[in-house]
N, C-alpha and C positions, 0 to 999 in steps of 0.2 A: 028358834033352829031347835029341833028334837034330834038327840043323839043318842045313840046307844053303843053300848061299849060290849067287845066281845075279846076273852083272851086269847091270845094269838098262839097257836100250836103250829106244828110242823105243816098240818094240813093247809095253813094260811101263808106258808113261806112265801109264794108267788106274789099275793095280796101284799105282803109286807116288804118285799123287795122293791114293788113298783112304788108304795106311797114312801118308803124311805128315800129313794133317788129323787122322786119328784119332788117333794117338799124341801131337801136339801139344797137342789139347785135352784129353787126359788128362793131358798132364803139367802144364799151366797154368791150366786153367779153374778147378780147386777154390778156387786160393790168389790169383788174380788177377782184376781188371774185366772181366765178360765182354765186355764191348764193344772193351776193348783185345785181347783174345786175338782175338775174331772179325775185327778190322780186321787184326791182324797175319796170319792164317792167309787171310784173301783178298788180301793183297798176297804175300806169301811161297809160299804153296801154290796158284798156279793152274796151269791148264793152260799158258798163254803163258810164266810164269815158269819152270816145272818142265822145260816144250820146251827153252828158250834153256840151262838149267843142265845138262841131257843132252847139248846139244850142243857144251858149252864142252870143248875137248880137254883141258883140265887140272882136269877133274872128273869123279868117277865114283860112283855109285851102285851099291850091292849090296842086292839083297833077300834077308832072311832067312826061309827056308821051314820049316814043321815039318807034317808030315803033310798036306802040300797046301795049308796056308794060310800066307799072309805074316804072320810073328808080328812083324818088324821090319826096319829098314835102317840101311844107315849111308851118310855121304857123306864122301869123301875129296877133299880139293883140293890140287893141285900149284901150283909155281911162283906164277904171277901170280894164279891164283884164290883162293890164300890170301889171310885177311883181315890177317894180319900175317905176318912172316918170310920173304916171299916171295924175298928174297935169300939164302937159307939154304937147305942142303940137308935141307928139312924136308918134312913132310906135316902138314895138318890134317887132324883129325877133326872135320868141321863138325857134323855131326848122326850121331848114335848113339840110335836110339829102337827100344823093343819094345811091344807092346800088352800092356794091364794084365792080360790072362789068363794071360800067361808070367812074369809078375813073381814074383821067389822060387822060379824053376826052373833059375835058372841063365844064361837067355837073354841078359842082360847081359853076363854074362862070355864068353860063345863070340862074340858080336860085338866085343866088345873085343879078344879075341885075333885074331879075323879081320883087324882094322884093324891090328894089331901086324904080323901076317904079311906084309900086303901092302907095308905100309911098308919091312920089312927087305927083301923081295924086289926091292923099288925101290930099294934102298942108301940110304935115307934115315939122316941123321944123327939126326934126332929128329923124333918123333910129339908133335904139340901140340893142343890143345882149349880151348874156354873153357865152362866150366862156371856156371852162376846161383850167384853169391857165397850164396843165401838157400837153397841146396840142400845141406845137410850130409851128406846120407847119399850123394849123387852125389860129393861131394867126399872122403869117405870111402872110397868103393868105388875112386876114381882112386888114391889114395895107398896103398891097399893093392895095387895091382897096379905100384907103383912110380914113379908120378907125382909130380913134385913142383912147388909153385907157382912160378911164374915173373914174374906181374904179374898186372895187370888190363886190361881194355877195357869199352867199354861198347857197350850197344844199346838199341835203342827197339821197344818194344811198343804200339803206339797212341800217345798221347800221353806215355807214362811211360818215364824213362830208368831203365836196370837196369844192373847192375853183372857181369860176368861175370869170375871167376877164371881166369886162363889156367895151364894145368899141361902139362907136358911130360914125356916119358920119352925117355931117350936110347936109342939102339937100336945 
């Protein structure tokens, strides 16, 4: 599968909004209470919120396109935009999602490789991310790619508290 990346700007806000909602629903709606997912998506992926995130000088979005379709995206956070480690020379891979139709075709690997490439290009010491601790497939994927478990952090989806495993790779 050939994937091209495009840095997302305000001109692509509609595409970002659409891919963000679609991939989050695909990733979480099957195993979680739909009202929690609905509430989270309404808060995290609305036009105003994404507009602010796109205007944050310490965050970058990249759309992944294949055959003219957006099939995924990544969000990288630098400095104080990071949820943790903002005092270190690190970059956070806050979001990495692909649409279901490309699962199993290597798209996730291509997106991760791009995030690592960008982090290296920016001379980061390490790239880190949080992955839901109830997603062993994703944890295995990151471990296979050289990420180590570093700790935990919590997030809320609706009224329920979840735990993410923090993973990092030294660059």
